[in-house]
C-alpha positions as CSV (number, residue, x, y, z in Angstrom):
1,M,-2.2,10.8,-13.5
2,G,-1.5,12.7,-10.4
3,S,-5.2,12.3,-9.6
4,V,-4.7,9.2,-7.9
5,S,-2.0,10.3,-5.4
6,R,-4.1,12.4,-3.4
7,P,-7.0,10.1,-2.8
8,V,-4.4,7.1,-1.9
9,T,-2.5,9.5,0.5
10,E,-5.6,10.5,2.3
11,F,-6.9,6.9,2.4
12,C,-3.2,6.1,3.8
13,L,-3.4,8.4,6.6
14,D,-7.0,7.5,7.6
15,L,-5.9,3.8,7.7
16,Y,-2.5,4.5,9.5
17,H,-4.4,6.4,12.4
18,K,-6.9,3.7,12.9
19,L,-4.1,0.8,12.6
20,N,-1.9,2.9,14.9
21,R,-4.4,3.4,17.8
22,N,-3.4,0.6,20.2
23,A,0.1,0.1,18.5
24,E,2.3,2.0,20.6
25,G,5.9,0.5,20.4
26,T,4.6,-1.7,17.5
27,N,5.9,-1.9,13.9
28,I,3.2,-1.1,11.3
29,I,3.7,-1.8,7.4
30,F,0.9,-1.7,4.8
31,S,0.2,-0.6,1.3
32,P,-2.2,1.8,0.8
33,M,-2.1,1.8,-3.0
34,S,-2.4,-1.9,-3.0
35,I,-5.5,-1.8,-0.8
36,S,-7.0,1.1,-2.6
37,V,-6.7,-1.1,-5.9
38,A,-8.2,-3.9,-4.1
39,L,-11.2,-1.9,-2.8
40,A,-11.6,-0.2,-6.4
41,L,-12.0,-3.9,-7.7
42,V,-14.7,-4.5,-5.3
43,H,-16.4,-1.3,-6.2
44,L,-16.9,-2.8,-9.9
45,G,-19.3,-5.3,-8.3
46,A,-21.0,-3.0,-5.9
47,K,-23.9,-0.5,-6.6
48,N,-26.0,2.3,-4.9
49,N,-24.9,3.0,-1.3
50,T,-22.5,0.1,-1.2
51,A,-20.6,1.9,-3.9
52,A,-20.9,5.1,-2.7
53,Q,-19.5,4.1,0.8
54,I,-16.4,2.7,-1.0
55,E,-15.9,6.0,-2.9
56,K,-16.1,7.9,0.3
57,V,-13.4,5.6,2.2
58,L,-11.3,5.8,-0.8
59,H,-11.7,9.5,-1.0
60,V,-12.6,9.7,-4.5
61,R,-16.0,11.2,-3.8
62,K,-14.9,14.6,-2.7
63,A,-12.0,14.4,-5.2
64,A,-14.3,14.1,-8.2
65,G,-14.9,17.7,-8.5
66,R,-11.4,18.6,-8.0
67,T,-9.4,16.0,-10.1
68,S,-10.1,14.1,-13.2
69,L,-11.2,10.9,-11.0
70,G,-14.7,10.1,-12.6
71,S,-15.3,13.3,-14.7
72,D,-13.9,12.0,-17.9
73,L,-15.4,8.6,-18.2
74,E,-18.9,8.6,-16.9
75,S,-20.7,6.4,-19.4
76,A,-22.7,4.0,-17.4
77,A,-22.2,0.4,-17.7
78,P,-25.4,-1.3,-19.0
79,E,-27.1,-3.4,-16.5
80,M,-27.0,-6.6,-18.5
81,E,-25.0,-7.8,-21.4
82,P,-27.4,-8.4,-24.5
83,E,-27.9,-12.0,-25.3
84,G,-25.0,-13.7,-27.3
85,S,-22.4,-11.0,-26.5
86,Q,-20.6,-12.9,-23.9
87,E,-17.6,-13.3,-26.4
88,R,-17.3,-9.7,-27.1
89,Q,-14.8,-8.0,-24.7
90,P,-16.5,-5.1,-22.9
91,S,-15.0,-1.6,-23.7
92,L,-13.3,-0.1,-20.8
93,S,-15.9,2.6,-20.8
94,Q,-18.5,-0.1,-19.9
95,C,-16.3,-1.1,-16.9
96,N,-16.4,2.5,-15.7
97,K,-19.7,2.7,-14.0
98,D,-21.6,5.8,-12.7
99,G,-20.2,7.3,-9.8
100,D,-16.9,9.0,-8.7
101,L,-14.4,6.2,-9.0
102,N,-12.7,6.4,-12.4
103,H,-11.2,2.8,-12.8
104,K,-9.0,3.9,-15.8
105,V,-6.9,6.0,-13.3
106,F,-6.0,3.0,-11.2
107,Q,-5.5,0.9,-14.5
108,A,-2.9,3.6,-15.7
109,L,-1.2,3.6,-12.3
110,L,-0.8,-0.2,-12.2
111,L,0.5,-0.1,-15.9
112,Q,3.2,2.2,-14.8
113,L,4.2,0.2,-11.8
114,Q,4.4,-2.9,-13.7
115,N,6.8,-1.5,-16.2
116,L,9.5,-0.3,-13.6
117,D,13.3,-0.7,-14.4
118,E,14.5,-4.4,-14.2
119,R,16.1,-3.6,-10.9
120,Y,12.5,-3.6,-9.4
121,V,10.3,-6.3,-8.6
122,L,6.7,-5.2,-7.6
123,T,4.2,-7.8,-7.4
124,L,0.6,-6.9,-6.6
125,A,-1.9,-9.5,-6.5
126,N,-5.7,-9.3,-6.0
127,N,-8.1,-12.5,-5.9
128,L,-11.6,-12.7,-5.1
129,F,-12.4,-16.1,-3.8
130,I,-16.1,-16.6,-4.1
131,Q,-18.5,-19.5,-2.6
132,Q,-19.6,-21.9,-5.4
133,G,-23.1,-21.6,-6.4
134,F,-23.1,-17.8,-6.9
135,E,-24.0,-17.0,-10.6
136,L,-21.4,-14.1,-11.5
137,Q,-22.0,-11.3,-14.0
138,Q,-20.0,-11.7,-17.1
139,Q,-19.5,-7.8,-17.3
140,F,-17.9,-8.0,-13.9
141,L,-15.6,-11.0,-14.4
142,M,-14.5,-9.3,-17.8
143,C,-13.8,-6.1,-16.1
144,T,-12.1,-7.2,-13.2
145,K,-9.5,-9.1,-15.5
146,E,-9.2,-6.3,-18.0
147,L,-8.7,-3.4,-15.5
148,Y,-7.1,-5.2,-12.5
149,G,-5.8,-8.5,-13.9
150,A,-7.6,-10.0,-11.0
151,M,-8.8,-13.7,-11.0
152,L,-12.0,-14.6,-9.5
153,Q,-11.9,-18.2,-8.0
154,T,-14.9,-20.2,-7.0
155,V,-14.1,-22.2,-4.1
156,D,-16.1,-24.4,-1.4
157,F,-16.0,-22.6,1.9
158,H,-19.1,-24.3,3.2
159,G,-17.9,-28.0,2.4
160,A,-14.3,-27.9,2.1
161,V,-13.1,-24.9,4.2
162,E,-9.6,-26.3,5.1
163,A,-8.7,-27.4,1.4
164,T,-9.8,-23.9,0.5
165,R,-7.6,-22.2,3.1
166,I,-4.6,-24.2,1.6
167,K,-5.6,-23.3,-1.9
168,I,-5.6,-19.7,-1.0
169,N,-2.4,-19.7,1.0
170,T,-0.6,-21.6,-1.8
171,W,-1.7,-19.1,-4.4
172,I,-0.2,-16.3,-2.3
173,E,3.0,-18.0,-1.7
174,S,3.6,-18.4,-5.3
175,E,2.6,-14.9,-6.3
176,T,5.1,-13.6,-3.6
177,Q,8.0,-15.7,-4.6
178,G,7.6,-17.6,-1.3
179,K,8.0,-14.4,0.9
180,I,4.3,-14.6,2.1
181,K,3.4,-18.0,3.5
182,E,0.4,-18.9,5.6
183,L,-1.7,-15.7,5.2
184,F,-4.7,-17.4,6.5
185,A,-4.0,-19.3,9.7
186,P,-6.4,-22.3,10.5
187,G,-9.6,-21.0,11.6
188,M,-9.4,-17.6,10.0
189,I,-11.9,-18.5,7.4
190,D,-15.1,-20.0,8.5
191,T,-17.6,-22.2,6.6
192,H,-20.1,-19.2,6.6
193,A,-17.7,-17.1,4.2
194,L,-19.1,-16.2,0.9
195,L,-16.7,-13.7,-0.7
196,V,-13.0,-13.2,0.4
197,L,-11.0,-10.5,-0.9
198,V,-7.2,-11.3,-0.8
199,N,-4.5,-8.5,-1.6
200,V,-0.9,-9.2,-1.5
201,I,2.1,-7.0,-2.5
202,Y,5.7,-7.9,-2.8
203,F,8.5,-5.4,-3.4
204,K,12.1,-5.7,-4.1
205,A,14.4,-2.9,-5.4
206,S,18.1,-1.7,-5.2
207,W,19.2,1.6,-3.8
208,E,20.5,4.1,-6.2
209,H,23.7,4.1,-3.9
210,K,24.0,0.9,-2.0
211,F,25.5,0.6,1.4
212,E,28.6,-1.2,1.8
213,E,28.3,-4.2,3.8
214,Q,31.7,-3.9,5.5
215,K,30.4,-0.6,7.0
216,T,27.6,-2.2,8.6
217,V,28.0,-2.5,12.3
218,Q,26.2,-3.4,15.6
219,R,24.7,-0.4,17.2
220,D,22.0,0.3,19.8
221,F,18.6,1.2,18.7
222,K,16.7,3.0,21.4
223,L,13.2,1.5,21.5
224,N,12.2,4.1,24.1
225,Q,13.7,6.1,26.8
226,N,14.6,3.1,29.0
227,E,15.1,0.2,26.7
228,K,17.5,-0.4,23.6
229,K,18.3,-3.4,21.6
230,P,21.4,-4.0,19.3
231,V,20.7,-3.9,15.7
232,Q,22.8,-4.1,12.5
233,M,23.3,-0.4,11.4
234,M,24.2,0.3,8.0
235,Y,26.3,3.4,7.2
236,Q,27.0,5.5,4.1
237,K,28.2,9.1,3.4
238,G,26.7,10.6,0.3
239,V,24.6,13.4,-1.2
240,F,20.9,13.0,-0.3
241,K,17.8,15.3,-0.2
242,L,17.6,16.2,3.5
243,G,15.3,18.8,5.3
244,Y,14.2,19.7,8.7
245,I,10.7,20.4,9.9
246,E,10.7,23.1,12.5
247,E,7.1,22.6,13.8
248,V,7.7,18.9,14.7
249,D,11.4,19.0,15.3
250,A,11.9,16.2,12.7
251,Q,14.3,15.4,10.0
252,V,13.2,14.1,6.5
253,L,15.5,12.3,4.2
254,E,14.7,11.0,0.6
255,L,16.8,7.8,-0.1
256,P,16.2,7.0,-3.8
257,Y,16.0,3.5,-5.4
258,A,17.6,2.7,-8.7
259,Q,16.9,5.2,-11.6
260,K,15.0,7.2,-8.9
261,S,11.7,5.9,-10.1
262,L,10.9,5.2,-6.3
263,S,12.2,6.6,-3.2
264,M,12.0,5.8,0.6
265,I,11.3,8.9,2.6
266,I,12.0,8.7,6.3
267,L,10.5,11.0,9.1
268,L,12.9,11.0,12.0
269,P,11.7,12.7,15.0
270,G,14.4,14.8,16.9
271,D,16.5,13.1,19.6
272,M,14.4,15.0,22.1
273,A,15.0,15.1,25.9
274,H,11.2,14.2,26.4
275,G,11.4,11.0,24.5
276,F,11.0,9.6,21.1
277,T,7.6,8.4,21.3
278,S,6.3,11.8,21.9
279,G,8.3,13.0,19.1
280,L,6.6,10.4,16.8
281,E,3.4,11.5,18.0
282,Q,4.0,14.9,17.4
283,I,4.6,14.1,13.5
284,E,1.6,11.8,13.5
285,S,-0.8,14.3,15.0
286,T,0.2,16.9,12.4
287,M,0.5,14.5,9.5
288,T,-2.2,15.6,6.9
289,Y,-2.0,15.2,3.2
290,E,-1.0,18.9,2.9
291,N,1.7,18.7,5.4
292,L,3.1,15.4,4.0
293,M,3.3,17.2,0.7
294,L,5.1,20.2,2.2
295,W,7.4,18.3,4.2
296,T,8.6,16.3,1.2
297,S,8.5,19.2,-1.3
298,S,11.6,20.6,-2.9
299,E,11.1,23.7,-0.9
300,H,11.8,21.9,2.4
301,I,14.4,19.2,1.3
302,F,17.7,20.1,-0.3
303,E,20.7,18.0,-1.7
304,T,23.4,18.0,0.9
305,T,26.4,15.8,2.0
306,V,24.8,13.3,4.7
307,E,26.3,10.6,7.1
308,L,23.4,8.2,7.1
309,Y,22.9,5.5,9.6
310,L,19.9,3.2,8.9
311,P,19.1,-0.2,10.5
312,R,18.7,-3.1,8.3
313,F,15.0,-4.3,9.0
314,K,12.3,-6.6,7.7
315,L,8.9,-6.0,8.4
316,E,5.6,-8.2,7.6
317,G,2.2,-6.7,8.1
318,T,-1.0,-8.7,8.1
319,F,-4.3,-7.0,8.6
320,N,-7.8,-8.2,8.5
321,L,-9.5,-4.9,7.4
322,N,-13.1,-5.7,8.0
323,E,-13.4,-3.9,11.3
324,V,-11.1,-0.9,10.1
325,L,-13.2,-0.5,7.0
326,Q,-16.4,-0.5,8.8
327,E,-15.3,2.1,11.0
328,M,-14.0,4.3,8.1
329,G,-17.6,4.2,6.7
330,M,-17.9,0.9,4.5
331,T,-20.7,-0.7,6.6
332,D,-23.1,-1.9,4.1
333,I,-21.0,-4.3,2.0
334,F,-20.5,-6.6,5.3
335,S,-24.4,-6.4,6.1
336,E,-26.6,-9.1,4.7
337,S,-29.6,-6.7,4.8
338,K,-27.8,-3.8,3.1
339,A,-25.0,-5.2,0.8
340,D,-25.5,-4.3,-2.9
341,L,-23.2,-6.6,-5.0
342,S,-25.5,-6.8,-7.8
343,A,-23.1,-5.8,-10.5
344,M,-21.1,-8.8,-9.3
345,S,-23.7,-11.6,-8.8
346,F,-27.3,-11.9,-9.4
347,A,-27.6,-13.4,-5.8
348,K,-29.4,-11.1,-3.3
349,S,-27.4,-12.7,-0.2
350,L,-23.9,-11.9,-1.3
351,V,-21.8,-9.9,1.3
352,L,-17.9,-9.6,1.6
353,S,-16.7,-11.9,4.4
354,N,-13.1,-10.8,4.6
355,V,-10.7,-8.3,3.3
356,V,-7.2,-9.4,4.2
357,H,-4.0,-7.6,3.3
358,K,-0.4,-8.6,3.6
359,T,2.8,-6.7,3.1
360,Y,6.3,-7.7,3.1
361,V,9.1,-5.3,3.2
362,E,12.9,-5.9,3.9
363,V,15.6,-3.2,3.9
364,N,19.3,-4.0,3.5
365,E,22.5,-2.7,2.3
366,E,21.5,-3.7,-1.6
367,G,18.2,-2.0,-1.2
368,T,14.9,-3.5,-0.3
369,V,15.7,-7.1,-0.7
370,A,18.6,-7.9,-2.8
371,A,18.7,-7.5,-6.5
372,A,21.5,-7.4,-9.2
373,G,22.3,-4.5,-11.2
374,T,25.2,-1.9,-11.4
375,G,24.9,1.9,-12.0
376,A,27.4,4.2,-13.0
377,V,29.4,6.0,-10.5
378,I,28.8,9.7,-10.6
379,V,31.3,11.9,-8.5
380,R,29.6,14.8,-7.1
381,R,31.4,17.9,-5.7
382,S,31.5,17.5,-2.0
383,L,29.8,20.2,0.1
384,P,31.6,21.5,3.1
385,L,28.6,20.8,5.5
386,T,28.0,17.4,6.4
387,E,24.7,16.5,8.3
388,V,24.1,13.4,10.4
389,F,20.9,11.5,9.9
390,M,20.9,8.7,12.8
391,A,18.0,6.4,12.6
392,D,18.8,4.9,15.8
393,H,15.2,5.4,17.4
394,P,11.6,4.9,16.1
395,F,10.8,6.6,12.8
396,L,8.1,6.7,10.0
397,F,8.8,5.9,6.5
398,F,7.1,5.5,3.1
399,V,8.0,4.3,-0.3
400,R,6.8,6.6,-3.0
401,H,6.6,6.3,-6.8
402,N,7.9,9.5,-7.8
403,P,6.4,10.1,-11.2
404,T,2.9,9.9,-9.8
405,N,3.7,10.8,-6.3
406,T,1.8,7.8,-5.1
407,I,2.6,6.2,-1.7
408,L,3.1,2.5,-2.2
409,F,4.1,1.6,1.3
410,F,3.6,3.3,4.5
411,G,5.2,2.1,7.9
412,K,6.4,2.9,11.4
413,L,9.6,1.1,12.6
414,C,9.7,1.0,16.4
415,S,11.8,-2.2,16.8
416,P,14.0,-3.4,13.8
């Protein structure tokens, strides 16, 4: 199962660097795991070079030789279902096409994430909206549903674009318990659209050790060297895993959620004389898969008593990923002359029109959006040394699924 964590992390860092280029002083939040799953879903409908480009962007190509991604399930899917076999469910091995992307690995990860403790809510939804009139391959429809629980909906972009936009937005709002409204603003979908991939994720969890609300006070958050703004700063003193990365002068803190299935990891640049942005840039420029693993490994972070100050924050990120994915190498799927989505539809002219991703994350005293549930209180021996972790200036953070080491969310908080 660990085999999916490296590709997702590598894709995460590629995407972060692209989204971060013109984002100085701007908050960023996205879900690399969620987008990876959405692209794996599209991969089911792609063939030849179009499929190979998706594999490359998702880092499963080069991973194939080194991990189990794609090596243990390489039975090719038949091109066409034999007559009269429409009722028969395809086996998963038929869904796993030739190539380096093992869909079973993603499916296993999704199953684990759907079966978290009841103190978690993690809703991941993928939907493909396709212009009516395209005849779809039965095999593709069955595999997307079986592997990814995705629904494919036929809509009329050409004749009823506004009604379609409302329909898509309504579906998203209900999937995310009303947190994500109006994903597509008017004009975002045009009448030429053929295929729109929508990927949303909604996350709610309680901390293993909650912050007491009465200890939350107003404090200044330094946006940069010259500006600051008042924020609601949460506080608690407790035993946490903390480390210091000398080469980038940053602290690393692990803040576990209930049952420790998931954790939030915070990378906080040192309060350096030459400004926080350069401290943040220093972390960003050295942030590779290997370094991230090293910085958050047990050799680097140790349990110690920490006085923890963390701002309450709420982040929403919406990205149209078309341009970014093309820059990363997924060009054919958006091009009418090159797209090969023949495993999805018999039509030659089908191209991907839009890939839209939206994330909603809220961090407060209870956890990440409030949820009920009480945990047993364990009294730990106090360590003489108390460290201070003061997150009162911009930092990077990510939420990790600990059993598989997969990054679910990745973000930068510049202004709570």
